[in-house]
Residue frames relative to the residue before (quaternion, step in Angstrom):
aa qw qx qy qz dx dy dz
M 1.0000 0.0000 0.0000 0.0000 0.00 0.00 0.00
N 0.2794 -0.7974 0.5193 0.1281 3.56 -0.56 1.16
T 0.7421 0.3662 -0.2032 0.5234 3.54 1.11 -0.64
I 0.1909 -0.7648 0.6069 0.1016 3.53 -0.85 0.97
T 0.1232 -0.7779 0.6142 0.0484 3.53 -0.74 1.11
R 0.0828 0.8056 -0.5763 0.1093 3.54 -0.66 1.08
Q 0.3159 -0.7278 0.5803 0.1839 3.51 -0.90 0.96
M 0.1998 -0.7696 0.5964 0.1101 3.56 -0.89 0.92
F 0.2722 0.7409 -0.5810 0.1984 3.55 -0.66 1.12
D 0.1565 -0.7620 0.6232 0.0799 3.51 -1.29 0.44
L 0.3025 -0.7920 0.5043 0.1643 3.56 -0.22 1.28
A 0.6102 0.5437 -0.3557 0.4534 3.59 1.08 -0.65
A 0.6457 0.5036 -0.3219 0.4752 3.60 1.01 -0.75
E 0.6194 0.5300 -0.3416 0.4677 3.58 1.02 -0.75
R 0.6614 0.4978 -0.3071 0.4694 3.59 0.91 -0.91
A 0.6341 0.5411 -0.3295 0.4434 3.58 1.01 -0.78
V 0.6523 0.5015 -0.3141 0.4736 3.58 0.95 -0.84
L 0.6626 0.4985 -0.3106 0.4647 3.59 0.87 -0.92
G 0.6583 0.5123 -0.3023 0.4613 3.57 0.97 -0.85
A 0.6353 0.5321 -0.3254 0.4554 3.57 1.00 -0.83
V 0.6452 0.5101 -0.3236 0.4677 3.56 0.98 -0.81
L 0.6674 0.4953 -0.3135 0.4593 3.60 0.91 -0.83
L 0.6945 0.4847 -0.2789 0.4527 3.59 1.00 -0.77
D 0.8208 0.0074 0.0546 0.5685 3.59 0.97 -0.80
A 0.0894 -0.8552 0.5096 0.0312 3.55 0.59 1.17
N 0.6161 0.5828 -0.3610 0.3879 3.61 0.95 -0.78
N 0.7446 0.3447 -0.2087 0.5322 3.58 1.05 -0.68
A 0.6907 0.5166 -0.2897 0.4148 3.58 0.94 -0.88
V 0.6436 0.5357 -0.3476 0.4219 3.61 0.88 -0.83
P 0.6820 0.4534 -0.3220 0.4750 3.64 0.76 -0.82
A 0.6414 0.5392 -0.3329 0.4325 3.61 1.00 -0.76
V 0.7096 0.4263 -0.2785 0.4870 3.59 0.84 -0.88
H 0.5896 0.5462 -0.3682 0.4674 3.58 1.15 -0.55
D 0.6677 0.4962 -0.2940 0.4707 3.58 0.91 -0.93
A 0.6534 0.5046 -0.3084 0.4726 3.59 1.11 -0.66
G 0.4935 -0.7027 0.3967 0.3246 3.57 1.27 -0.22
L 0.3236 0.7570 -0.5114 0.2463 3.59 1.17 0.40
R 0.0551 -0.7883 0.6127 -0.0069 3.54 -0.92 1.02
R 0.6975 -0.4711 0.3413 0.4184 3.54 -1.26 0.42
V 0.6901 0.4994 -0.2850 0.4394 3.59 0.88 -0.91
D 0.5763 0.5939 -0.3753 0.4177 3.59 1.24 -0.27
L 0.6326 0.5231 -0.3299 0.4662 3.58 1.23 -0.36
H 0.4224 -0.7268 0.4893 0.2322 3.56 -0.90 0.94
S 0.7137 0.4536 -0.2516 0.4707 3.57 0.87 -0.95
E 0.4606 -0.6794 0.4963 0.2826 3.58 -0.86 0.97
A 0.6107 0.5417 -0.3496 0.4598 3.60 1.04 -0.71
H 0.6585 0.4968 -0.3068 0.4748 3.58 0.97 -0.83
R 0.6178 0.5391 -0.3412 0.4596 3.59 1.07 -0.69
L 0.6473 0.5110 -0.3133 0.4709 3.58 0.99 -0.83
I 0.6574 0.4992 -0.3063 0.4741 3.56 0.94 -0.90
W 0.6443 0.5266 -0.3207 0.4525 3.59 0.92 -0.90
S 0.6581 0.5080 -0.3090 0.4619 3.58 0.91 -0.90
A 0.6500 0.5043 -0.3151 0.4731 3.58 0.97 -0.83
M 0.6339 0.5330 -0.3262 0.4558 3.59 0.98 -0.83
M 0.7062 0.4601 -0.2726 0.4640 3.56 0.79 -1.00
D 0.6061 0.5397 -0.3478 0.4694 3.57 1.12 -0.62
C 0.6563 0.4981 -0.3051 0.4775 3.59 0.91 -0.91
W 0.6620 0.5173 -0.3045 0.4488 3.57 0.92 -0.92
S 0.7093 0.4584 -0.2757 0.4591 3.57 0.85 -0.93
R 0.6574 0.5116 -0.3123 0.4568 3.60 1.08 -0.62
D 0.8579 0.1354 0.0116 0.4955 3.53 0.66 -1.20
G 0.4223 -0.6863 0.4839 0.3413 3.59 1.20 -0.29
V 0.6157 0.4967 -0.3409 0.5080 3.56 1.27 0.42
C 0.0795 0.7778 -0.6186 0.0782 3.53 -0.92 0.92
D 0.2842 0.7343 -0.5663 0.2437 3.54 0.01 1.31
F 0.7565 -0.4060 0.2508 0.4472 3.56 -1.29 0.18
V 0.6776 0.5087 -0.2998 0.4383 3.59 0.87 -0.95
T 0.7109 0.4481 -0.2819 0.4630 3.61 0.77 -0.94
V 0.6454 0.5070 -0.3272 0.4683 3.59 1.02 -0.72
A 0.6455 0.5090 -0.3246 0.4678 3.60 0.94 -0.84
R 0.6357 0.5221 -0.3261 0.4658 3.58 0.99 -0.80
R 0.6629 0.5013 -0.3030 0.4663 3.58 0.93 -0.89
L 0.6429 0.5181 -0.3234 0.4622 3.59 0.98 -0.80
R 0.6339 0.5148 -0.3308 0.4730 3.59 1.01 -0.76
E 0.6479 0.5367 -0.3126 0.4410 3.59 0.96 -0.89
C 0.7562 0.3674 -0.2030 0.5020 3.58 0.95 -0.80
G 0.5411 -0.6586 0.3871 0.3515 3.59 1.27 0.13
G 0.5195 0.6647 -0.4012 0.3569 3.58 1.21 0.32
F 0.7628 0.2681 -0.1499 0.5691 3.57 1.27 -0.03
E 0.0644 -0.7785 0.6235 0.0323 3.52 -0.95 0.88
A 0.4155 -0.7287 0.4920 0.2331 3.56 -0.78 1.03
């Protein structure tokens, strides 16, 4: 095989970004938006679901914390308690 295909991803980095947004959305959301992070940039499907819920909460209410994100995930069937 002459061509090597390799996916580059770092799940710890994905978790760090998601955690940063939950801890300080007012600063983190604009920073990751400016950096150009998109849902498709995340490798983990779970992280993609969480990211989508975060951005949905942010765009709706300007709030992105654990409670609102968990509620949104439950509403869309992406989270089970």
